[in-house]
N, C-alpha and C positions, 0 to 999 in steps of 0.2 A: 887434724887431724889427716891428710895428706901427705902433709911436708911440700915442699916447697915444686914438685909436678904437680900437682893440681891446677897451679900457676902460669903451666907450659901453655895451659887451651888456649888464653888472651893472645898468646905470640905466634898460634899456629896461620899459616896463612889461606886465604878460604879458600885457594885453589887446590888446596890439598884433596885427594880423591877421598868421597864421607864426608868433609868437614861440613853439616851441617848447623850452623848456631844456636839457632832457633830450638832444633831440633835434641841436641847432646842438654841443655839446660834443666830440661826436668829429667834425666839420667841423671844428672849430677846430684843434683835437689835429693832424689831419690834414694843415692848411698849414704849422702850426711844423713838423714833425717831417719833414716833405719839400720843404720850403724853397718851395710852391708859389707863383708871382707871378701867377697869370692865370686867371680861372676862366669858363665857357665856362657862361653860363645857356641851354639846351636847352629847345625847345616843340615840339610838334608842329602844324601848322595841321586845319583842318577835315575836309581832306584826306588828312592823316596826312604830310603831309611836313615832315619836319626844320628846322627854323629854329635861329634863336638868334645872339645879338651877347654879347660879354668887356668885363668889364669888370677891373679889378686889382684885389690884395689888399683894397687899401683901402676899396674898396665892401663887399666881402666881407659884415658884417657888419648893415650896409645891409637887403640882397639879402636876407640871413635873416630877418631879423625883420618887416620891413614892402614887401618889395617893390624892386623897379626896374623901372625907369618906363622905355617906350619907344615910338616909333611907331609904331603898327601898321599903314601904310599899306599895309607886305608883306606880311600875313597872309591868307590869301586866305579870301574871307566878308567883308572891311571894305572897301564902297566909299563907304561916306558919311565928305567932310571930318569932320564932329565927334564918326566913333562910332573915330578914328585913335587917340585916346589909350588905352593899354593897361599892365598891370600885372604882371610875370612874381612868382611868390609861390614860392621854392623849396622843392624837394621834399628835405629831407637823408637820405633813406634812399636816394634814390639817387646820392649822391656817389662821385665815382671819377677815380681818377688818370688822365690822359688814357695807355693807355701806350704811341704811337708822339715822343711830347713830348720835344724834348731833358733830358737829367739836370741840367739848370744851371737852366734857365728853367720849372719843371713847370707845369704845364695840368691844372687840372682844372672837372670839369664836374661839375654836379643838374640834373635833368628839372624843370620848371617849370610849374604850376598856369596858365594865364591868369585876368586879372583884370581887372574893368575899372574908372574910378580911384575909383567909391566902393568898389568892395571885392566887388563881386558876382563870383558868377563869370563869366566869360565866355562866350558864346552859340556862338563858335568854337572854345573848345578842344579841341584834338585827342583829350584823353585824359581828357575827361568828357562828349563829345558824345553826346547822345541825339537821335538823328536823329529815332525815332517810326516807324522801322521793325524789322519784327522776320524775322531770319535763319532761313530754314530751307533744307534740305538734303534733297533725297532724289536715294536711286541710281535712273540707270535704262536697264534691260538693253537695246540695243537690237541685232536680228539682220537681218543683210540677205543676201542672197544676190546 
């Protein structure tokens, strides 16, 4: 079904960013079992807004092993042109078939971490964002007449 591209995974070096052979096997099994055709790579920006883009099943292995590149200009917090290159690194533990999609062209999604092209964690990734603030919650009772 996948052609020769599916067998590239066995040739990927283990030191490749995001390569975790054990975590990817259930994803690839799910793709074959449910005849998945499209994958939506989801991530959140620094404001927590869900963003993403779609790839075909042919690009899944590359996305799982090395990440998928995209233009990060649409991500909140990216203002400078020289910073627009971004890479999504899929988290196989978040793999899920989308239940509202039709049964014949199944769509699935993993959540992804954002990385810079050199592999460093992106400062605008909503999943790992450290703003430096500490959240405090205080109950306050008010009584008014």
